DOGU-759059 format. One record per atom (N, C-alpha, C): residue in one letter; x, y, z. Coordinates in steps of 0.001 Angstrom, whole numbers, padded with zeros to 6 digits, always signed. Example, Ala and Ser with C-alpha at 12.3 -4.5 7.8 and 13.67 -1.06 7.14 Angstrom:
! DOGU-759059
A+013190-005690+007800 A+012300-004500+007800 A+013200-003300+007800 S+012850-002250+007080 S+013670-001060+007140 S+012900+000030+007870 
! end
This chain:
! DOGU-759059
M+000843-001197+000000 M+000000+000000+000000 M+000879+001249+000000 K+000519+002202-000836 K+001286+003447-000917 K+000554+004561-000157 I+001317+005290+000641 I+000788+006395+001447 I+001520+007664+001048 V+000764+008736+000747 V+001360+010007+000354 V+000852+011118+001266 I+001766+011874+001824 I+001434+013119+002533 I+001852+014261+001629 L+000899+015086+001215 L+001164+016097+000197 L+001840+017355+000730 D+001565+017715+001975 D+002106+018976+002503 D+002338+018844+004003 G+003400+018178+004342 G+003643+017860+005742 G+004467+018852+006529 Y+005011+019886+005884 Y+006023+020704+006553 Y+005481+021493+007739 T+004339+022182+007578 T+003867+023013+008690 T+003516+022159+009907 I+003065+020941+009663 I+002711+020054+010770 I+003956+019452+011407 N+004894+019111+010568 N+006127+018499+011069 N+007325+019054+010309 P+007885+020169+010784 P+009053+020745+010111 P+010355+020015+010418 G+010242+018909+011139 G+011436+018122+011434 G+011597+017754+012888 D+010724+018284+013755 D+010856+018002+015182 D+009992+016828+015631 L+009173+016287+014731 L+008329+015140+015044 L+008625+014024+014041 S+007842+012963+014074 S+008107+011821+013190 S+006812+011314+012563 W+006932+010897+011299 W+005841+010223+010610 W+006023+008701+010645 S+006981+008220+011390 S+007380+006822+011289 S+006257+005839+011631 M+005293+006259+012426 M+004196+005364+012794 M+003373+004938+011582 L+003471+005720+010485 L+002734+005361+009278 L+003474+004335+008430 E+004777+004227+008632 E+005593+003387+007749 E+005239+001910+007836 K+004735+001484+008982 K+004387+000061+009119 K+003152-000309+008306 H+002438+000715+007813 H+001209+000450+007062 H+001409+000520+005550 G+002605+000862+005107 G+002829+000900+003666 G+004045+001717+003293 E+004224+001912+002013 E+005332+002705+001473 E+004980+004189+001602 L+005699+004879+002456 L+005355+006261+002804 L+006216+007258+002054 T+005556+008249+001437 T+006249+009383+000817 T+005697+010665+001414 V+006585+011496+001949 V+006169+012762+002562 V+006761+013915+001769 Y+005898+014778+001263 Y+006328+016000+000584 Y+006134+017170+001552 E+007112+018057+001611 E+006972+019219+002476 E+005860+020129+001977 R+005836+020369+000682 R+004825+021225+000059 R+004550+020666-001330 T+003318+020831-001809 T+002984+020380-003157 T+002205+021478-003872 P+002778+022063-004925 P+002021+023054-005698 P+000850+022389-006416 K-000146+023192-006727 K-001392+022690-007311 K-001145+021799-008522 E-000203+022212-009381 E+000007+021492-010636 E+000679+020133-010445 L+001185+019853-009252 L+001859+018568-009008 L+001038+017610-008146 I-000151+018031-007723 I-000935+017194-006817 I-001218+015823-007433 V-001705+015809-008667 V-002075+014541-009300 V-000869+013631-009469 S+000232+014176-009972 S+001401+013332-010226 S+002006+012815-008935 R+001948+013593-007874 R+002522+013134-006612 R+001637+012098-005920 I+000330+012188-006112 I-000540+011127-005594 I-000294+009844-006381 G-000227+009988-007718 G+000054+008822-008555 G-000918+007693-008299 D-000384+006521-007982 D-001236+005354-007737 D-001380+005039-006246 A-001168+006052-005409 A-001284+005853-003963 A-002727+005557-003563 E-002864+004672-002573 E-004188+004355-002040 E-004578+005276-000885 I-003579+005745-000142 I-003811+006576+001045 I-003229+007954+000783 V-004059+008999+000935 V-003607+010367+000697 V-003941+011207+001923 M-002944+011949+002399 M-003145+012879+003505 M-002809+014284+003031 T-003663+015229+003421 T-003476+016609+002990 T-003851+017574+004103 S-003118+018662+004180 S-003473+019731+005103 S-004191+020848+004353 K-003524+021402+003328 K-004115+022507+002573 K-004217+022236+001079 C-003608+021178+000573 C-003725+020851-000854 C-005158+020444-001173 M-005706+020997-002238 M-007097+020767-002588 M-007263+019451-003352 L-008098+018575-002827 L-008433+017331-003513 L-009819+017504-004131 T-009825+018043-005335 T-011067+018306-006058 T-011571+017022-006708 A-012777+017106-007263 A-013316+015956-007998 A-012396+015581-009149 E-011856+016579-009850 E-010985+016307-010985 E-009697+015619-010541 V-009132+016043-009421 V-007941+015371-008895 V-008252+013903-008611 M-009365+013654-007952 M-009704+012275-007588 M-010029+011431-008814 R-010617+012039-009835 R-010872+011298-011083 R-009567+010813-011710 Q-008535+011650-011610 Q-007255+011299-012213 Q-006411+010387-011322 C-006901+010104-010134 C-006171+009244-009194 C-007114+008135-008725 P-007430+007193-009620 P-008470+006205-009323 P-008109+005208-008230 N-006845+005161-007813 N-006449+004198-006779 N-006756+004667-005358 I-007143+005943-005210 I-007376+006459-003855 I-008475+005658-003165 K-008171+005185-001967 K-009142+004426-001186 K-009494+005105+000136 W-008653+006052+000569 W-008883+006709+001868 W-008173+008048+001854 I-008838+009087+002411 I-008247+010431+002484 I-008249+010889+003933 G-007093+011314+004405 G-006985+011872+005744 G-006671+013352+005682 I-007588+014183+006169 I-007341+015624+006251 I-006554+015892+007523 L-005419+016538+007381 L-004548+016816+008529 L-004905+018166+009145 A-006168+018331+009456 A-006699+019571+010011 A-008127+019303+010461 T-008736+020311+011079 T-010148+020192+011462 T-011060+020583+010309 G-010706+021672+009599 G-011514+022133+008475 G-011546+021109+007353 I-012656+021078+006620 I-012852+020025+005622 I-013059+020574+004216 N-012815+021860+004015 N-013134+022483+002723 N-012131+022126+001627 M-011040+021447+001952 M-010035+021136+000921 M-010314+019836+000173 V-011399+019156+000510 V-011763+017919-000182 V-013191+018027-000699 D-013407+017600-001955 D-014760+017534-002512 D-015449+016317-001902 L-016172+016564-000818 L-016769+015460-000067 L-017859+014743-000858 K-018590+015492-001654 K-019663+014876-002440 K-019092+013857-003420 Y-018016+014257-004094 Y-017411+013325-005044 Y-016779+012145-004311 A-016093+012409-003194 A-015484+011322-002432 A-016548+010318-001998 S-017692+010822-001569 S-018776+009947-001146 S-019288+009111-002309 S-019372+009722-003495 S-019842+008980-004671 S-018899+007848-005046 R-017635+007981-004674 R-016642+006949-004946 R-016427+006027-003736 D-017212+006258-002671 D-017059+005481-001431 D-015654+005597-000861 I-015085+006807-000959 I-013770+007067-000375 I-013983+007690+001005 P-013646+007021+002080 P-013783+007642+003403 P-012856+008853+003524 V-013362+009905+004170 V-012573+011115+004436 V-012630+011366+005930 T-011474+011543+006545 T-011438+011815+007978 T-010767+013159+008234 N-011044+013728+009397 N-010354+014957+009810 N-009818+014788+011229 I-009260+015860+011763 I-008642+015817+013100 I-009370+016822+013997 P-010377+016409+014730 P-011107+017345+015580 P-010396+017628+016899 A-010496+018864+017346 A-010156+019244+018726 A-008686+019091+019110 Y-007804+018877+018153 Y-006395+018656+018512 Y-005720+019921+019035 S-006200+021105+018604 S-005496+022350+018936 S-006229+023198+019961 T-007246+022647+020600 T-008083+023455+021494 T-007272+024180+022555 D-006452+023458+023300 D-005693+024089+024388 D-004773+025179+023858 S-004120+024910+022733 S-003180+025882+022175 S-003890+027140+021709 V-005042+026982+021055 V-005759+028156+020531 V-006351+028992+021660 V-006856+028336+022695 V-007363+029084+023848 V-006240+029915+024463 Q-005099+029290+024674 Q-003952+029999+025238 Q-003546+031173+024361 F-003521+030964+023047 F-003086+032019+022139 F-004092+033161+022093 T-005375+032831+022180 T-006404+033874+022199 T-006132+034865+023322 F-005790+034354+024482 F-005521+035248+025613 F-004137+035874+025521 S-003222+035251+024803 S-001940+035920+024544 S-002161+037204+023758 L-003007+037133+022742 L-003326+038330+021959 L-004003+039385+022837 L-004984+038947+023626 L-005724+039899+024454 L-004829+040546+025502 L-003987+039763+026157 L-003126+040317+027203 L-002070+041256+026628 E-001603+040976+025425 E-000665+041899+024793 E-001340+043240+024522 I-002596+043200+024083 I-003350+044449+023863 I-003537+045191+025183 C-003857+044462+026243 C-004154+045104+027532 C-002911+045664+028216 N-001787+044987+028068 N-000611+045339+028867 N+000630+045721+028074 Q+000659+045436+026776 Q+001786+045819+025918 Q+003125+045419+026547 V+003219+044151+026919 V+004408+043648+027610 V+005662+043835+026768 K+005578+043507+025483 K+006774+043601+024643 K+007278+045037+024533 A+006360+045983+024347 A+006768+047382+024224 A+007488+047859+025479 H+007007+047425+026647 H+007645+047846+027888 H+008989+047155+028100 N+009072+045893+027744 N+010374+045221+027821 N+011380+045878+026881 D+010938+046189+025656 D+011845+046841+024709 D+012343+048172+025259 A+011444+048896+025931 A+011831+050189+026506 A+012885+050018+027596 V+012687+049004+028434 V+013669+048747+029499 V+015010+048332+028898 Q+014967+047448+027921 Q+016193+046961+027304 Q+016964+048076+026593 S+016248+049100+026141 S+016911+050209+025449 S+017348+051326+026401 G+017079+051145+027707 G+017573+052110+028692 G+016593+053176+029127 Q+015341+053096+028669 Q+014404+054177+029007 Q+013986+054167+030469 W+013843+052998+031086 W+013477+052963+032505 W+014634+053456+033361 Q+015840+053097+032954 Q+017004+053499+033724 Q+017115+055014+033832 G+016605+055711+032865 G+016682+057168+032894 G+015424+057845+033375 A+014454+057058+033874 A+013176+057633+034305 A+013299+058272+035682 I+012449+059256+035946 I+012434+059955+037234 I+011727+059112+038286 D+010639+058420+037876 D+009814+057672+038829 D+010211+056196+038868 F+009718+055495+039921 F+010074+054083+040074 F+009406+053202+039016 C+008276+053674+038469 C+007625+052921+037400 C+007687+053737+036111 F+007566+053040+035024 F+007728+053673+033714 F+006671+053059+032802 C+005616+053810+032512 C+004471+053265+031790 C+004294+053980+030457 L+004348+053184+029374 L+004230+053750+028030 L+002800+053811+027521 T+001977+052865+027961 T+000615+052768+027446 T-000358+052570+028600 P-001625+052951+028406 P-002625+052673+029440 P-002720+051169+029693 Q-002834+050776+030951 Q-002965+049374+031319 Q-004438+049055+031571 M-004889+047899+031105 M-006309+047551+031156 M-006518+046292+031978 E-007466+046356+032915 E-007837+045198+033727 E-009049+044511+033108 L-009012+043184+033044 L-010095+042430+032424 L-011254+042144+033381 A-010972+042005+034653 A-012011+041656+035619 A-013167+042655+035548 G-014370+042120+035486 G-015563+042966+035456 G-016021+043351+034066 K-015195+043129+033077 K-015578+043452+031700 K-016329+042271+031070 T-016944+042522+029928 T-017757+041502+029264 T-017037+040960+028032 F-016941+039653+027980 F-016241+038947+026902 F-017292+038246+026043 G-017408+038639+024776 G-018362+038034+023865 G-017699+036988+022987 I-018326+035835+022869 I-017787+034728+022081 I-018794+034367+020996 I-018339+034375+019755 I-019189+033952+018647 I-018734+032561+018223 G-019557+031569+018539 G-019210+030176+018265 G-019170+029374+019545 Y-019776+028194+019525 Y-019882+027379+020738 Y-019365+025958+020471 G-018170+025888+019882 G-017513+024601+019712 G-016574+024343+020872 N-015657+023401+020679 N-014723+023052+021747 N-013906+024254+022209 I-013426+025042+021238 I-012587+026190+021594 I-013417+027266+022277 G-014589+027576+021718 G-015442+028596+022322 G-015782+028285+023759 K-016062+027022+024050 K-016393+026631+025417 K-015218+026868+026356 R-014024+026480+025910 R-012851+026629+026763 R-012464+028096+026944 V-012635+028898+025899 V-012365+030332+026006 V-013323+030957+027021 A-014575+030508+027005 A-015556+031036+027961 A-015112+030779+029396 K-014643+029580+029677 K-014201+029253+031032 K-012949+030043+031413 A-012043+030245+030455 A-010843+031031+030742 A-011202+032488+031033 A-012118+033043+030236 A-012546+034426+030467 A-013213+034559+031828 E-014011+033566+032190 E-014651+033588+033507 E-013592+033564+034606 A-012528+032799+034406 A-011458+032723+035406 A-010758+034064+035590 F-010763+034904+034549 F-010206+036251+034666 F-011173+037210+035357 G-012334+036730+035750 G-013309+037584+036423 G-014210+038335+035458 M-014320+037856+034230 M-015135+038543+033226 M-016526+037931+033155 K-017476+038740+032724 K-018787+038251+032340 K-018690+037748+030900 V-019337+036649+030590 V-019204+036024+029278 V-020571+035907+028614 L-020643+036359+027365 L-021825+036166+026533 L-021440+035308+025337 I-022262+034334+025016 I-021991+033431+023899 I-023138+033521+022897 A-022810+033726+021634 A-023809+033705+020568 A-023678+032393+019812 S-024741+031623+019784 S-024735+030332+019106 S-026145+030003+018637 K-026223+029275+017528 K-027528+028808+017058 K-028101+027754+018004 Y-027246+027179+018830 Y-027678+026096+019709 Y-027300+026412+021154 P-028010+027341+021786 P-027687+027675+023178 P-027862+026468+024094 D-027036+026441+025125 D-026987+025293+026031 D-027103+025806+027457 S-028286+025734+028008 S-028512+026290+029350 S-027685+025562+030404 A-027329+024312+030139 A-026538+023561+031117 A-025132+024122+031255 F-024661+024858+030257 F-023314+025429+030302 F-023295+026776+031027 E-024457+027367+031223 E-024528+028704+031824 E-024184+028660+033313 T-023551+029750+033756 T-023223+029923+035171 T-023648+031336+035566 E-023279+031713+036753 E-023563+033078+037197 E-022915+034104+036271 N-021783+033725+035642 N-021033+034668+034818 N-021056+034350+033326 I-021664+033246+032920 I-021705+032842+031515 I-023151+032697+031076 A-023514+033356+029984 A-024885+033289+029484 A-024880+033312+027962 F-025931+032793+027366 F-026108+032870+025920 F-026890+034129+025579 A-026616+034668+024389 A-027245+035918+023981 A-027405+035929+022466 T-028228+036820+021972 T-028296+037018+020531 T-027057+037773+020076 L-026801+037744+018790 L-025656+038488+018271 L-025773+039966+018602 D-026936+040547+018396 D-027092+041979+018668 D-026868+042294+020144 E-027344+041426+021035 E-027105+041627+022468 E-025612+041550+022766 L-024955+040592+022146 L-023512+040431+022349 L-022752+041649+021845 F-023075+042124+020642 F-022384+043286+020082 F-022549+044503+020979 A-023741+044702+021523 A-024019+045899+022311 A-023337+045885+023676 A-023126+044689+024238 A-022669+044609+025625 A-021191+044293+025793 S-020530+043751+024760 S-019191+043190+024945 S-018083+044228+024858 D-017143+044128+025786 D-015914+044929+025721 D-014868+044245+024850 V-014933+042922+024800 V-014044+042101+023972 V-014921+041135+023192 I-014653+040973+021904 I-015383+040005+021087 I-014372+039082+020423 S-014583+037776+020583 S-013646+036788+020055 S-014389+035822+019129 L-013834+035608+017945 L-014472+034755+016943 L-013956+033325+017057 H-014883+032383+017199 H-014530+030961+017304 H-015547+030115+016545 C-015889+030575+015345 C-016895+029893+014541 C-016283+029440+013218 P-016836+028402+012606 P-016340+027969+011296 P-016725+028979+010226 L-016004+028969+009112 L-016322+029827+007979 L-017351+029128+007092 T-018434+029836+006790 T-019457+029314+005888 T-019774+030382+004852 D-020541+030006+003837 D-020951+030987+002825 D-021784+032099+003442 S-022539+031785+004486 S-023444+032783+005069 S-022740+033762+006006 N-021575+033393+006573 N-020926+034317+007510 N-019626+034916+006966 R-019313+034653+005729 R-018099+035228+005130 R-018193+036766+005153 G-017216+037408+005774 G-017185+038868+005830 G-018267+039489+006695 F-018825+038714+007634 F-019955+039258+008399 F-019530+040306+009425 I-018271+040308+009819 I-017787+041411+010659 I-017450+042562+009713 N-018448+043384+009459 N-018329+044484+008509 N-018746+045788+009171 Q-018808+046840+008380 Q-019104+048167+008927 Q-020437+048180+009668 A-021452+047516+009097 A-022777+047520+009722 A-022751+046835+011082 V-022050+045714+011167 V-021971+044991+012434 V-021091+045736+013436 I-019978+046274+012962 I-019089+047016+013865 I-019808+048222+014470 S-020705+048819+013718 S-021446+049977+014233 S-022335+049610+015416 K-022671+048326+015558 K-023496+047869+016676 K-022664+047607+017933 M-021353+047574+017786 M-020481+047257+018909 M-020247+048480+019783 K-019788+048229+020994 K-019388+049305+021894 K-018249+050116+021292 D-018236+051408+021558 D-017066+052197+021197 D-015865+051687+022006 G-014746+051493+021323 G-013555+051026+022016 G-013505+049532+022243 V-014274+048769+021493 V-014272+047320+021634 V-012932+046734+021173 I-012578+045584+021723 I-011412+044822+021277 I-011923+043613+020499 L-011360+043373+019320 L-011784+042264+018475 L-010646+041257+018329 L-010949+039981+018552 L-009966+038905+018429 L-010452+037896+017397 N-009522+037375+016592 N-009878+036324+015632 N-008759+035296+015543 T-009023+034114+016099 T-008129+032974+015928 T-008850+031865+015175 S-009884+032236+014434 S-010718+031258+013748 S-010401+031218+012261 R-011072+032035+011453 R-010848+032078+010009 R-010827+033537+009556 G-009817+033897+008789 G-009647+035279+008365 G-010811+035853+007595 P-011411+035105+006647 P-012488+035681+005831 P-013766+035999+006592 L-013831+035692+007880 L-014985+036124+008668 L-015063+037644+008764 I-013932+038322+008542 I-013838+039767+008735 I-013678+040469+007395 N-014446+041534+007207 N-014212+042455+006093 N-013057+043358+006517 E-011899+043133+005951 E-010686+043778+006458 E-010644+045274+006181 E-011210+045718+005089 E-011279+047158+004819 E-012106+047854+005887 D-013250+047251+006230 D-014125+047858+007234 D-013469+047852+008612 L-012784+046767+008954 L-012097+046730+010245 L-010979+047761+010281 A-010252+047914+009197 A-009162+048899+009159 A-009704+050305+009428 Q-010823+050635+008822 Q-011408+051956+009046 Q-011847+052121+010495 A-012401+051064+011082 A-012843+051138+012478 A-011660+051258+013430 L-010544+050628+013107 L-009345+050771+013928 L-008774+052177+013822 K-008804+052739+012640 K-008287+054100+012446 K-009147+055130+013164 S-010457+054909+013178 S-011365+055877+013802 S-011414+055737+015312 G-010969+054587+015843 G-011054+054328+017273 G-012321+053621+017689 K-013236+053396+016756 K-014443+052624+017086 K-014032+051268+017657 V-013071+050632+016998 V-012439+049429+017552 V-011121+049858+018172 F-010976+049640+019479 F-009762+050079+020177 F-008535+049342+019660 A-008693+048026+019483 A-007568+047218+019015 A-008101+045890+018498 A-007297+045268+017661 A-007628+043928+017170 A-006420+043034+017354 G-006682+041764+017661 G-005650+040748+017731 G-006041+039626+016782 L-005277+039456+015721 L-005650+038539+014648 L-004541+037518+014394 D-004902+036254+014402 D-003953+035217+014018 D-004227+034703+012611 V-005274+035214+011992 V-005672+034774+010657 V-006078+035984+009815 L-005852+035879+008512 L-006255+036923+007576 L-007004+036292+006414 S-007644+037121+005605 S-008479+036608+004518 S-007659+035907+003449 V-006424+036351+003233 V-005505+035704+002304 V-004212+035430+003059 E-003744+034190+002995 E-002542+033796+003735 E-001569+033033+002849 P-000326+033487+002742 P+000219+034717+003301 P-000446+035949+002686 P-000472+037075+003410 P-001147+038268+002901 P-000310+038984+001854 G-000978+039803+001074 G-000268+040677+000155 G+000178+041941+000856 D+001067+042670+000229 D+001552+043925+000814 D+000444+044962+000933 D-000648+044766+000190 D-001731+045747+000186 D-002800+045456+001237 N-002578+044465+002109 N-003574+044198+003148 N-003756+045447+004006 P-004993+045941+004182 P-005208+047220+004861 P-004939+047191+006356 L-004793+046010+006935 L-004580+045912+008381 L-003105+045949+008765 I-002244+045585+007836 I-000820+045546+008142 I-000275+046966+008278 G+000408+047200+009381 G+000976+048521+009637 G+000169+049382+010580 L-001055+048966+010902 L-001854+049740+011854 L-001333+049489+013271 P-001055+050537+014030 P-000418+050348+015339 P-001291+049648+016361 N-002603+049689+016176 N-003503+049042+017130 N-004053+047715+016615 C-003313+047103+015689 C-003711+045794+015172 C-002528+044833+015272 I-002646+043851+016155 I-001626+042818+016291 I-001971+041685+015329 I-001019+041304+014489 I-001240+040230+013529 I-000131+039190+013687 T-000534+037952+013884 T+000420+036851+013938 T+000124+035888+012784 P+001130+035127+012314 P+001006+034383+011061 P+000399+032987+011198 H-000853+032932+011660 H-001631+031686+011740 H-000869+030609+012535 I-000516+030958+013761 I+000309+030053+014570 I-000362+029626+015877 A-001627+029966+016085 A-002268+029607+017349 A-002297+028101+017566 W-002349+027338+016493 W-002482+025879+016569 W-001153+025140+016617 I-000026+025843+016471 I+001199+025196+016008 I+002155+024752+017120 T+001695+024703+018353 T+002573+024199+019416 T+002977+022755+019122 R+004096+022347+019673 R+004565+020969+019460 R+003553+019967+020008 E+002954+020320+021143 E+001971+019420+021750 E+000759+019233+020831 S+000316+020329+020248 S-000841+020277+019353 S-000533+019456+018108 R+000630+019688+017520 R+000993+018961+016300 R+001212+017468+016579 T+001698+017166+017777 T+001839+015758+018157 T+000474+015083+018212 R-000505+015754+018820 R-001867+015200+018863 R-002419+015014+017459 L-002126+015969+016573 L-002619+015883+015197 L-002093+014624+014514 I-000787+014417+014587 I-000195+013247+013929 I-000712+011959+014563 D-000783+011923+015888 D-001279+010722+016556 D-002705+010394+016119 T-003533+011431+015988 T-004922+011211+015580 T-005002+010772+014131 A-004172+011358+013269 A-004156+010949+011860 A-003813+009468+011733 V-002827+009031+012490 V-002444+007610+012464 V-003592+006746+012985 S-004210+007181+014077 S-005325+006416+014639 S-006493+006342+013667 N-006751+007445+012949 N-007827+007433+011957 N-007574+006378+010887 L-006323+006331+010388 L-005989+005356+009365 L-006087+003937+009912 E-005539+003713+011082 E-005567+002367+011659 E-006993+001909+011944 S-007843+002853+012319 S-009251+002529+012535 S-009893+002037+011246 W-009632+002741+010140 W-010195+002333+008848 W-009650+000975+008416 L-008363+000776+008625 L-007760-000493+008230 L-008351-001670+009015 S-008849-001382+010219 S-009453-002444+011035 S-010952-002559+010809 G-011482-001800+009844 G-012903-001911+009497 G-013813-000923+010201 E-013251+000062+010868 E-014056+001081+011540 E-013912+002408+010796 N-014586+003439+011286 N-014556+004742+010604 N-014428+005873+011621 R-013290+005957+012271 R-013049+006991+013278 R-012889+008344+012620 N-013612+009363+013130 N-013557+010747+012630 N-013870+010834+011135 S-014753+009981+010669 S-015122+010000+009249 S-016136+011106+008988 I-016041+011726+007802 I-016901+012847+007419 I-017661+012481+006161 W-018929+012813+006154 W-019695+012662+004912 W-020572+013891+004734 P-020883+014241+003486 P-021725+015423+003243 P-023089+015268+003909 
! end
């Protein structure tokens, strides 16, 4: 049996191992695969794993030996599931592997906005505190989270954990979801409509999947419903935000600051309107990328394959 990993580098740049797959067949791992080489690199392989390479219906038509597809991520938009189903090709994904890492990173973005730790360290390292008159040296206003309202859009594994973390900081939490869960509510956590969340939240964090209906939904009209001086966080999907509208809101002060780990196009172009704004922190889609998270991803991918080989369908997806 031939096994091909089309784009393994971001998951394993060399600090982990794919060796657990080798006992199941002839393994070939490509660091990256450009679109035009996807078909030739799959060749006659029966097992294909992909993180971001698109397995369209046309790709699968040209690779008739494919018997199983493993998505090395939670999102499933890189595989034509309808066509895979028509060919009886099982498709699996990796759910919940990065929850702890993304929750931690969400608050890393928020705490940097509130306290500007790096800016103050840089000032000390450059000698500015040493020359100060007072015992403390403060470059930016410091913000306390306790007592403020944290709005969460999305009620998946990450949204739930972010809610508990925000509560631990002493914040009130509002969650907007199509499926409110009264059993999850506490004295400090409640479900709300989107409009209620926009009106009441001091911080809004996106933790929802990208769909055709919510693409670009954080736009000028929605931002106008938010509190003046709101903080916006996105560790979910970049296209949820209309970046031109957010840039204008950051410039006007309607949005006090944004912390973004994702953008609408990745890597971004030089013309992205958010790059260069002093009140917008942007990191290069790394909330998920801790070694612990990537280890869970690989372990789950192997388990998914072994489950299928034993006649089961662990983490299988169908349209």
